N, C-alpha and C positions, 0 to 999 in steps of 0.2 A: 474242448480240453482248454486243458490252464497251462501258462506255462513255466519252467524252470528256473528261468533266469530272462531278466529283462531288463534291457537296456535305455535309458534313454538321451537324449543327446538334442541339447539346447543350442543351436544356431542361433547366438549371442547381437539380437537386434532384426534377424528375419521377418519383417514384418508382411504382414498380404492388407494394407492400406483398412477402408472402411470400417472404423471402431464407432460405432453409433451419437457414442458425444465426443471424439474426436474435438470438436469446436471450442468447446467449453475448458480444452485444454491447447487451445492458440495451435491445432496440428488440423484444419482441417483441410482437406487436399491431399496428407500427407500418405504415399504408398509405397515403401522401399524395394518392394516385389517388382512393382512396374518401374520403379526410377533405372533400377540394375535393369531390367529388360532391354531399355534400351542404351546400354552400349553393345560395341560389336564383339566383348569377350563374353557376353551372358548366354549360357548355352550347360543345359542341364535337363540334358537327352533319359537321365536314371528318376532323379526326382518327379520329373511330368511321368515318366512310365507308373510308378508308384502311386500319381494320381496328383501331385503339386498341384496340375492347371485344374482339374475337375473341380477345384476348391470351394463353394459358394463365394461367388464374388469377385473371380478371379478372370478379370477379360483375357487371357490367353489360349489358344489355343490345345484345344486336353487333347485326350486318348481315347478313343473307345472303349477300350479295356483296359483300364488301370488293375493293377497289379496289389494293389494296397488296398486297406483302409481311409479314409479322407475324410480332415472334417477343416470347419472355419472355429476357433476357439476365439471368444471378447472376454475380454478381460474385466471380470466385477469389483476389481477393490480401488480404492481412489491414488491408482498411481501410475506412475507411467519409468519405474527406475529396477533395477537390479534388482534390487534386495526385495521388494516387493510383487512381481513378477515371476522370480522363484520364491516365492514366499507360496505364493498360490499353486503354483503349477505341486507343490508339496502340500497344499490342503486348504491353506491360510488364506482366507479373504480380510488384507486390511481394508477397516470401513473409514478409516481417519488416514490420510494422509499426513505422510512423514514429513518432519518442516524443510522449507527452502529458505533460501537465504537471499536474496531480489540486491539487495542493497548490501549484502555483506554478514557478517558475523557483528552480535553485538559487543559494544567495549567489555564487557564483563566478562564475556567466551577466552576474548583471543588475550586480555590481558593477565588471565587462570592460565591459560595455554603455555605465558612467554614466560611467567612466574616459574609453570612447575617444568621447565625446560628448558630456563638459563641463555633462551634465547629470544631476541625480539623477532617480529613478524611483519613481512614485508603482503601489498594487495591487497588481499580480505575485500575480496570483489569477485562474482564470476567472469571466468574467464576463458577461452581456449586453451587446453594442458599443452598445447604445442606453441603458440604467442605467447603465455604467461614465462615459458624460461628462455624463451630469448629477448622479451621486456624487462623481465626482471633477474635474468643469467649472471650480469656482470655489477647488479646493485648484492647480490647477495654475498661474489665473490668479494667484495668490499667491505660490506659488516657482518657477514656470517648469519644475520638473519633465514626465518623461514619463507617460504612463499606458500603462500593460503591462498586459496580462492574455491572458489563452489561450481554452479553449475545450474541449472535450471532441475536438478534432479536434489538427490535429500544427501548433499554429498560432501566432506568439510575433505579437502586436497590437500597434501602436504609434498613439496618437490622442492628437493636436495641436489645442488651435485654433489655427488659422491668422491669427487677432488677435495669438496672442500669440508663436507660434512658425512662423517663416516657411515655406510649403509647398514648397521646393528643403531646405532643413534638415529637415524630418520624411523629405524622399526618400533626402536622406544618411545617416538614421540607420539606417533601414532599410537599405540596402548595407552598413552597417557591423555590425551586427543578421546580417545573411545571410555575409560574412564571419568571423562569432566564430559563429556556429552551423551547425558540423561538428561529423564523427566520433558521439559519442555524444549529444549535442544538432544533430545537423543535421534539424528541421524542418522540413516539409514546404514552408511559406512562411513567410515574414516579408511582414505585409501594415500598409500605410500609411493611418492611419484618420484624414482630419483631418474636423474639425469647424470649426463657429463658433455662436456666442448670436442668433439670430431670435426675435424675438418674443415673450420670456421663458423662453425653453429652448435647450437645445444640439440643434444637429440637425447630420447628420452632412454633408459636402458630395460631389458627386461624384467629387473628385478622389482615390478610391480608387487606391492598386496596388497589385499584388502580386511577392513577390518571391520564386519560387522555387527552389526547391533542383535545379539540373543532373538530365535525367535520368540512371541510371545506364548507359545503351549508347544505341543511335542506335535512334530510333520511327520510327513510320511518315510520314509528314511529312517527317525526315531523308530516309528513303529516296528519296522522291519524289523531293524537291531535287535530292539528289547522283544521281540518276538520269535530272533534266534534264528534271521536269517540274516547272510553278506546284505551289507549294504556300502559300496565305494563311490567313493567319490572322486572323478579326475578333473583339472583343472582350477578353478576358483571356485566350483561347487561347496569342497569346503570351506572357504573362505566364508560366505555368502551364508551358509546357515553359523556360524557362528562354531563350528570344531564340533557340533550337534551332531550327535545322530548318524555315526558313518561308523562303519567297524575298521573298513583301511580306506586310508586316500593319496590321490598321487597330484605331484604341483605342474601343474605343466605354462608354458612360456609365450605357446604358440598353439592356431590349428595345425600346425603340425606336427608338433608335441603330441595335443590330443590326440588328434585321429594315431598315431602311431599307438602310441597307451592304451586305448582303446580297440587297437587290433588285439592289443599282450592279451587283453583279458578273456577274450573270445579262447585262449587252451587253457584258463583254471576252469576249476570245476569247482562248482559254488551251487549256490540256489540260494535267490534274489538277486539285488538291484543294484545296478552299476550309473550312474546319474554322470553325464559327465557336460561340461561347457568348454565351445568353440570360442574362444571372447575376441580375435582378429576381427571379427564381421562387422563389428561397433567400435573395438577400442581401435581399429588401425583404420578401418573408410569411414564409418558411417559419423562416426564427430570427427571426422578431418574429408567433409562433407569429397568422398573420392569417389565417382561414382563407377569408375572403371576398375583403381583397387576390387570394389566390395563385388564386381559382375565376375574379376578372374577369383575372388575365396571360394566364391560359391563354386564356379565353375570345377577349383579345386577338388571342393569337395565330394561334389555329385563322381568326380571324375573315379575316387579315391573311392565314394560307398559300393562299388560292385566286393573289390576284394574282400569289405568289410562284411557283406550279406552271403554273399559266397560260402564265409567260412563258418556263417551262424548255425547251431545246431534243429533239429524238428522242431524242439520244447522251446527257442528262443523266440524273442518279441522285440521289434525296436520298436523304438518310439521317437521321431523327431518331430522337434515341433522350436520355439523361440518365448520370450521374458519379454518383448514387447518391440519396437517399434524403431532406425532409429537411420529414418531416410536421409541419403547424402549429396539430392534434388536441391532440398528444400534450403534455404538461407539459412536457417538454426544447425547451431551443431549441437544441438541436444535431443534427445528421444525422441521419439515420437509416439500418439497414446495410438496405435494400429491392434487387430485382429492379430491373430495369430497362426499360421499354418499347426496341422497336426498329418501328420501319418505311418499309419502302423504299416509293420511290416514281418513279415514271417511266414516261414511256411506252415505255420496250424493257424495264419491270419484272413479269413473271411472278407473278400474283397466287399468293400460297402463305404457307400458316404453316409457319413454321418450327421450332414449335416453343418447347422452353425451348435454351436452350444455355448451354455448363457457364462461359464466357468473355466478359467487353466483348471482347475481346480478337479475337474473331471479324470486329468489324469491320475492324479492321488487315490483318484477313489478306488479308479481299474486297476489299478496297483495291489492296492488291499484287498480287493472281493480277489484277486487272481491269488492270493498268497492266505485266504483266509483269517483277515486280520478286523476283525470288527472294532469301529473309529466311529469317531463324530468329528471326523473330518469334513470341510463343506465339498461338494459337486457331488456325480450321478456318475457311479461306472459305464463304460461301454465295454468291457468284456463280454456278454452276452450277444454283443452285433458282432464284432469280429472273431468271434474265435470258431471255427469248423465242426 
């Protein structure tokens, strides 16, 4: 059978370890799933029922009769960041890594940004996002300069205390940086990181925004939209694809909002795709080395899942996956090069082990195959393997 509606939920950073080239990225031994499994808060009975622990290489007690189709996906792109991971899910393999700046951005970049925005720059080096506002927040209050920092990923992050610099000015500065950061300095994302002082310390607000590099060519969501199908985005998906390829979008600020908005789409009559990102796993727990917090967030998603699947229609397909890893138990606070899970769930899904697949882009080809869209995207469709 073919499916009328396909929902893709990306559990941001939920890697399952064992990437063949993890050592080349400095991530040998990273395994986000196993790290979370060590927490007393780890409890995923529904994901287990659909086959999560049956996936190749997952050394957790599996289930004898999985109710979904399942696979391990290997990233084919040269990177481990959000932009590259989502683009690959959507059918684009990035053969060259996006630029990173382990020593900070070069003077010509910082000077051009300062001239264009009328404010000087503090920090300009890799930093923990929570630590950087504590270490530079008071200085920003004194001189009104931007706090610019990066990480092991291809990001230009701008932090601003919104009691000192208005939120709209921060967003405008990010748009300026996005225009400047092209060519050799075309980072994957410029990220607005607003914060405020609360209770004696600085805390990020929920008004983060991502200003992504535009995909180099059409992606699976764009092909669907151009072919007359609905292409809905929930969460930061819309920003990751530089606002291209979607017929409607809903921005959210948390997993809870993302899950609530996802549930609302079940009542909509449409034919096409709903592409969802749940960001808290990565933003709140992976990057902060919070194993218990990550495990609790997974358990909350697992607890919510039956309320979603019970309302799915007979011709609906749910795909659950991730875009990279972010092992909260390693010393690093950055993303980790890991394989990611794939679960296919729905009344019309035939339970099957889809094995280890060579690229996330198999998702894109499966969606296009389902809706009869000819394309030149990467990947291979697994639709015949899961369709009853």
